C-alpha positions as a Markdown table, in Angstrom:
| # | Residue | x | y | z |
|---|---|---|---|---|
| 1 | Met | 1.3 | 38.8 | -18.5 |
| 2 | Pro | 1.9 | 35.4 | -16.9 |
| 3 | Arg | -1.1 | 33.3 | -15.6 |
| 4 | Leu | 0.2 | 31.8 | -12.3 |
| 5 | Phe | -0.8 | 29.3 | -9.7 |
| 6 | Ala | 1.0 | 27.6 | -6.8 |
| 7 | Ala | 0.6 | 23.8 | -6.9 |
| 8 | Leu | 1.7 | 20.4 | -5.9 |
| 9 | Gln | 2.9 | 18.2 | -8.7 |
| 10 | Ile | 1.6 | 14.7 | -8.9 |
| 11 | Pro | 4.3 | 12.0 | -8.8 |
| 12 | His | 4.7 | 9.7 | -11.7 |
| 13 | Asp | 3.2 | 6.6 | -10.0 |
| 14 | Ala | 0.1 | 8.5 | -8.9 |
| 15 | Ala | -0.3 | 10.1 | -12.3 |
| 16 | Leu | -0.2 | 6.6 | -13.9 |
| 17 | Ser | -2.9 | 5.5 | -11.5 |
| 18 | Leu | -5.0 | 8.5 | -12.5 |
| 19 | Ser | -4.4 | 7.8 | -16.2 |
| 20 | Leu | -6.3 | 4.6 | -15.9 |
| 21 | Leu | -9.4 | 6.7 | -15.3 |
| 22 | Arg | -9.1 | 8.4 | -18.7 |
| 23 | Ser | -11.8 | 6.4 | -20.5 |
| 24 | Gly | -15.5 | 5.5 | -20.3 |
| 25 | Leu | -16.9 | 9.0 | -20.5 |
| 26 | Pro | -17.7 | 10.1 | -24.1 |
| 27 | Ala | -17.3 | 13.9 | -24.8 |
| 28 | Ala | -14.9 | 14.4 | -21.9 |
| 29 | Arg | -11.8 | 16.5 | -22.7 |
| 30 | Trp | -9.1 | 14.7 | -20.7 |
| 31 | Val | -6.3 | 16.6 | -19.0 |
| 32 | Glu | -2.9 | 15.4 | -20.2 |
| 33 | Val | -1.2 | 13.1 | -17.6 |
| 34 | Glu | 1.9 | 15.3 | -17.4 |
| 35 | Asp | -0.4 | 18.3 | -16.4 |
| 36 | Tyr | -2.0 | 16.7 | -13.3 |
| 37 | His | -1.5 | 18.8 | -10.3 |
| 38 | Ile | -3.2 | 20.1 | -7.1 |
| 39 | Thr | -3.7 | 23.8 | -7.2 |
| 40 | Leu | -2.9 | 25.4 | -3.8 |
| 41 | Arg | -3.6 | 29.0 | -4.9 |
| 42 | Phe | -4.6 | 30.4 | -8.3 |
| 43 | Phe | -3.3 | 33.9 | -9.0 |
| 44 | Gly | -4.5 | 34.4 | -12.5 |
| 45 | Asp | -3.1 | 36.8 | -15.0 |
| 46 | Val | -0.7 | 39.1 | -13.3 |
| 47 | Asp | 1.9 | 41.6 | -14.4 |
| 48 | Asn | 5.5 | 41.0 | -13.9 |
| 49 | Arg | 5.6 | 43.3 | -10.8 |
| 50 | Val | 2.9 | 41.3 | -9.1 |
| 51 | Ala | 4.6 | 38.0 | -10.2 |
| 52 | Asp | 7.8 | 39.1 | -8.5 |
| 53 | Ala | 5.9 | 40.1 | -5.3 |
| 54 | Ile | 4.3 | 36.6 | -5.3 |
| 55 | Val | 7.6 | 34.9 | -5.7 |
| 56 | Glu | 9.1 | 37.0 | -2.9 |
| 57 | Ala | 6.1 | 36.2 | -0.6 |
| 58 | Leu | 6.2 | 32.5 | -1.3 |
| 59 | Asp | 9.9 | 32.5 | -0.4 |
| 60 | Ser | 8.8 | 32.8 | 3.2 |
| 61 | Val | 6.4 | 29.8 | 3.2 |
| 62 | Thr | 7.8 | 26.9 | 5.2 |
| 63 | Gly | 6.6 | 23.5 | 6.2 |
| 64 | Ala | 7.7 | 19.9 | 6.6 |
| 65 | Pro | 7.3 | 17.3 | 3.9 |
| 66 | Phe | 4.1 | 15.2 | 4.3 |
| 67 | Ser | 2.2 | 12.3 | 2.7 |
| 68 | Leu | -0.9 | 12.5 | 0.6 |
| 69 | Gln | -3.3 | 10.1 | -1.0 |
| 70 | Leu | -5.7 | 10.7 | -3.9 |
| 71 | Lys | -9.1 | 9.3 | -3.1 |
| 72 | Gly | -12.5 | 9.3 | -4.9 |
| 73 | Val | -13.7 | 10.7 | -8.2 |
| 74 | Asp | -16.5 | 13.4 | -8.4 |
| 75 | Val | -17.6 | 16.4 | -10.4 |
| 76 | Phe | -17.9 | 20.1 | -9.6 |
| 77 | Thr | -21.3 | 21.6 | -10.0 |
| 78 | Pro | -23.3 | 18.3 | -10.1 |
| 79 | Lys | -26.4 | 20.0 | -11.6 |
| 80 | Lys | -24.4 | 21.2 | -14.6 |
| 81 | Pro | -21.1 | 19.3 | -14.3 |
| 82 | Arg | -18.1 | 21.1 | -15.8 |
| 83 | Ala | -15.1 | 19.2 | -14.4 |
| 84 | Leu | -14.4 | 15.7 | -13.4 |
| 85 | Tyr | -11.8 | 15.4 | -10.6 |
| 86 | Ala | -9.9 | 13.0 | -8.2 |
| 87 | Gly | -10.2 | 14.1 | -4.6 |
| 88 | Val | -7.6 | 14.2 | -2.0 |
| 89 | Ala | -7.8 | 12.3 | 1.3 |
| 90 | Gly | -8.0 | 14.6 | 4.3 |
| 91 | Ser | -4.6 | 16.1 | 5.3 |
| 92 | Leu | -4.0 | 18.7 | 7.9 |
| 93 | Ala | -0.5 | 19.3 | 6.5 |
| 94 | Leu | -1.9 | 20.1 | 3.1 |
| 95 | Ile | -4.5 | 22.5 | 4.6 |
| 96 | Gly | -1.8 | 24.1 | 6.6 |
| 97 | Leu | 0.4 | 24.6 | 3.6 |
| 98 | Gln | -2.4 | 26.0 | 1.5 |
| 99 | Glu | -3.3 | 28.5 | 4.4 |
| 100 | Arg | 0.3 | 29.7 | 4.6 |
| 101 | Ile | 0.4 | 30.2 | 0.9 |
| 102 | Glu | -2.9 | 32.2 | 1.1 |
| 103 | Arg | -1.4 | 34.4 | 3.9 |
| 104 | Ala | 1.7 | 35.0 | 1.9 |
| 105 | Ser | -0.3 | 35.9 | -1.2 |
| 106 | Arg | -2.3 | 38.6 | 0.7 |
| 107 | Lys | 1.1 | 40.0 | 1.9 |
| 108 | Ala | 2.1 | 40.2 | -1.8 |
| 109 | Gly | -1.0 | 42.3 | -2.4 |
| 110 | Val | -3.1 | 39.6 | -4.0 |
| 111 | Lys | -6.8 | 39.7 | -3.2 |
| 112 | Ala | -8.0 | 37.0 | -0.7 |
| 113 | Glu | -9.4 | 33.9 | -2.3 |
| 114 | Thr | -13.1 | 33.7 | -1.8 |
| 115 | Arg | -13.7 | 30.1 | -2.9 |
| 116 | Lys | -13.4 | 27.3 | -0.4 |
| 117 | Phe | -10.2 | 25.2 | -0.9 |
| 118 | Ile | -11.2 | 21.8 | -2.2 |
| 119 | Pro | -8.0 | 19.9 | -2.9 |
| 120 | His | -8.3 | 17.9 | -6.2 |
| 121 | Val | -6.7 | 16.8 | -9.4 |
| 122 | Thr | -8.8 | 17.8 | -12.5 |
| 123 | Leu | -9.1 | 14.8 | -14.8 |
| 124 | Ala | -11.3 | 16.1 | -17.5 |
| 125 | Arg | -13.3 | 19.1 | -18.5 |
| 126 | Leu | -17.0 | 18.3 | -19.3 |
| 127 | Asn | -19.2 | 20.0 | -21.8 |
| 128 | Thr | -23.0 | 19.9 | -22.3 |
| 129 | Gln | -22.6 | 16.9 | -24.6 |
| 130 | Val | -21.7 | 14.7 | -21.6 |
| 131 | Leu | -24.8 | 12.6 | -20.9 |
| 132 | Leu | -26.0 | 12.4 | -17.2 |
| 133 | Asp | -26.4 | 8.6 | -17.6 |
| 134 | Asp | -22.8 | 8.2 | -18.8 |
| 135 | Leu | -21.6 | 10.4 | -15.9 |
| 136 | Ile | -23.5 | 8.4 | -13.3 |
| 137 | Lys | -22.2 | 5.1 | -14.7 |
| 138 | Tyr | -18.6 | 6.5 | -14.7 |
| 139 | Leu | -18.8 | 7.8 | -11.1 |
| 140 | Thr | -20.5 | 4.5 | -9.9 |
| 141 | Thr | -17.7 | 2.4 | -11.4 |
| 142 | Arg | -14.7 | 4.6 | -10.7 |
| 143 | Gly | -15.8 | 6.7 | -7.7 |
| 144 | Asn | -13.9 | 4.5 | -5.2 |
| 145 | Phe | -10.6 | 5.3 | -6.8 |
| 146 | Glu | -7.5 | 5.4 | -4.4 |
| 147 | Ser | -3.9 | 6.0 | -5.2 |
| 148 | Lys | -1.0 | 4.8 | -3.2 |
| 149 | Val | 0.2 | 7.2 | -0.5 |
| 150 | Phe | 2.9 | 9.5 | -1.9 |
| 151 | Asn | 5.3 | 12.0 | -0.4 |
| 152 | Val | 5.2 | 15.7 | -0.9 |
| 153 | Ala | 8.5 | 17.4 | -0.5 |
| 154 | Arg | 8.0 | 20.7 | -2.5 |
| 155 | Phe | 5.5 | 23.1 | -3.9 |
| 156 | Val | 5.9 | 25.0 | -7.2 |
| 157 | Leu | 4.8 | 28.1 | -8.9 |
| 158 | Met | 3.4 | 27.2 | -12.4 |
| 159 | Ser | 2.3 | 29.2 | -15.4 |
| 160 | Ser | -0.1 | 28.5 | -18.1 |
| 161 | Lys | -1.1 | 30.1 | -21.3 |
| 162 | Asp | -2.2 | 33.8 | -20.9 |
| 163 | Ser | -5.9 | 34.2 | -20.2 |
| 164 | Val | -6.7 | 30.7 | -21.5 |
| 165 | Gly | -5.6 | 28.3 | -18.8 |
| 166 | Gly | -4.9 | 24.7 | -19.3 |
| 167 | Gly | -1.6 | 23.0 | -20.2 |
| 168 | Pro | 1.0 | 22.6 | -21.0 |
| 169 | Tyr | 2.1 | 24.1 | -17.7 |
| 170 | Lys | 5.6 | 25.4 | -17.0 |
| 171 | Ile | 7.3 | 25.4 | -13.6 |
| 172 | Glu | 8.5 | 28.9 | -12.8 |
| 173 | Glu | 9.8 | 28.4 | -9.3 |
| 174 | Val | 10.3 | 25.5 | -6.8 |
| 175 | Trp | 10.2 | 25.6 | -3.0 |
| 176 | Pro | 11.3 | 22.6 | -1.0 |
| 177 | Leu | 9.4 | 21.7 | 2.2 |
| 178 | Asn | 12.1 | 21.5 | 4.9 |
| 179 | Glu | 10.7 | 23.5 | 7.7 |
| 180 | Lys | 13.2 | 26.4 | 7.3 |
| 181 | Arg | 14.5 | 28.3 | 4.4 |
| 182 | Leu | 18.3 | 28.6 | 4.3 |
């Protein structure tokens, strides 16, 4: 049973910029640089029939290439931080692509996503051993991170280890952004 998600890959130059953030936070489990991505839609563990329906539905998603910038560093669930991430500067094109993927997913029979879409690149997983003082210092010194603007010309369907998540990730399908499918 594959564990699938639609995503944007992070280009090499932006990934290198992010890799400079991989220190200064003891007890963080850093994500491998080659596994950086922006999740557009998480599907979870699905059987092959549903995976095929997802691929067929995503075949209909169109859009033009656009530009993105990674901006800021923060944590999810600040009271009990579990993940450190780099944010994404506001992008109507990104939101539009994510919404089209969500609509296509529902047509494939996948339940609607209930969580709000917060575009981000996960940098590290945090456990209870991460000290609040260390985290505050880290966010204070690195929170103003900005990457160079980069172009997004495709989205991908990726898989991860069954039921576990995390990398290494494998690209299963690729869809170019070119407004119309041939």
